[in-house]
C-alpha positions as CSV (number, residue, x, y, z in Angstrom):
1,M,-37.8,-23.1,53.3
2,S,-35.0,-25.8,54.5
3,Y,-31.7,-24.2,54.4
4,V,-29.5,-24.8,51.9
5,R,-25.8,-24.2,51.2
6,I,-23.9,-25.0,48.2
7,W,-20.3,-24.1,48.0
8,V,-18.7,-24.3,45.0
9,H,-14.6,-23.4,44.3
10,C,-14.5,-21.9,40.7
11,V,-11.2,-21.5,39.0
12,W,-10.8,-20.0,35.2
13,G,-8.1,-18.4,33.4
14,T,-7.3,-16.2,30.6
15,K,-7.2,-16.6,26.9
16,N,-4.2,-18.9,25.8
17,N,-3.0,-18.8,29.7
18,V,-1.4,-15.2,29.2
19,P,-0.2,-14.0,32.4
20,Y,-2.2,-10.7,32.5
21,F,-2.5,-10.4,36.3
22,T,0.2,-8.5,38.2
23,N,0.7,-6.7,41.6
24,T,-0.6,-3.8,40.4
25,N,-3.7,-4.5,38.3
26,K,-5.3,-7.8,40.0
27,N,-6.4,-5.9,43.2
28,N,-8.2,-3.9,41.3
29,I,-9.6,-6.5,39.1
30,I,-10.7,-8.7,42.1
31,G,-12.2,-5.9,43.7
32,H,-14.1,-4.8,40.7
33,I,-15.1,-8.8,40.3
34,R,-16.3,-8.6,44.2
35,E,-18.6,-5.6,43.8
36,N,-20.2,-6.6,40.7
37,A,-20.9,-10.3,42.2
38,R,-22.3,-8.4,45.2
39,E,-24.7,-6.3,43.1
40,K,-25.8,-9.2,41.4
41,D,-26.6,-11.0,44.9
42,I,-23.4,-13.6,44.2
43,Y,-21.8,-14.4,47.4
44,V,-17.9,-14.3,47.1
45,D,-16.3,-15.9,50.1
46,F,-13.2,-15.8,48.9
47,I,-11.3,-14.7,45.6
48,N,-7.5,-14.6,44.7
49,A,-5.8,-14.1,41.4
50,H,-2.7,-15.6,39.9
51,K,-0.8,-14.4,36.9
52,E,-3.3,-16.3,34.6
53,H,-6.2,-17.9,36.5
54,I,-8.6,-16.6,39.1
55,H,-9.7,-19.1,42.5
56,C,-13.0,-17.9,44.0
57,L,-15.2,-19.7,46.1
58,I,-18.9,-18.8,45.8
59,S,-21.6,-20.0,48.0
60,L,-24.7,-20.6,45.3
61,N,-28.4,-19.8,46.6
62,P,-31.2,-22.8,45.5
63,D,-32.2,-20.6,42.6
64,Q,-28.7,-20.0,41.5
65,A,-27.2,-22.1,38.7
66,I,-23.0,-21.6,38.5
67,S,-23.1,-21.4,34.6
68,K,-25.2,-18.5,34.9
69,V,-23.1,-17.0,37.8
70,M,-20.3,-18.2,35.9
71,Q,-21.4,-16.2,32.9
72,L,-22.3,-13.3,35.2
73,I,-18.9,-12.8,36.6
74,K,-16.9,-13.7,33.6
75,G,-18.7,-11.9,31.0
76,E,-19.0,-8.4,32.9
77,S,-15.3,-8.3,34.3
78,S,-13.7,-8.7,30.8
79,F,-15.9,-6.1,29.5
80,W,-14.8,-3.9,32.5
81,I,-11.3,-4.9,32.0
82,N,-11.4,-4.2,28.1
83,R,-13.6,-0.7,28.5
84,N,-11.3,0.5,31.4
85,K,-8.3,-0.6,29.7
86,I,-6.9,-2.6,32.8
87,I,-4.6,-4.6,29.9
88,K,-2.5,-2.8,27.6
89,T,-4.3,-5.5,25.2
90,R,-7.5,-7.0,24.5
91,F,-8.5,-9.0,27.1
92,E,-10.2,-12.7,27.2
93,W,-11.1,-15.3,29.6
94,A,-10.5,-18.5,28.2
95,D,-13.7,-20.7,26.8
96,E,-12.5,-24.2,28.9
97,L,-10.3,-24.6,31.6
98,S,-8.2,-27.4,30.1
99,E,-7.3,-24.5,28.0
100,T,-5.5,-22.8,30.5
101,I,-4.3,-25.2,32.9
102,S,-1.7,-28.0,31.9
């Protein structure tokens, strides 16, 4: 098989651009996203959170679709944030990037 390396810079934000990420909780959230990705064989090279959005550099395998990878990362992380009450109110990711970054 040929060597294939696909790098994707992903940016996604919180619903309604709410600044949920603080110095207190962002490292826990980033750590969880990184660990969850590793368990699902998603290679995260770099990830960082700002107040209302996340940047992530992902290397896709040839058989991985970006839509499925993002579904796995975003869906599981919002479930984990809510289940563990990391944020005091109900947490949601935005559906579209244009909804979060103006």
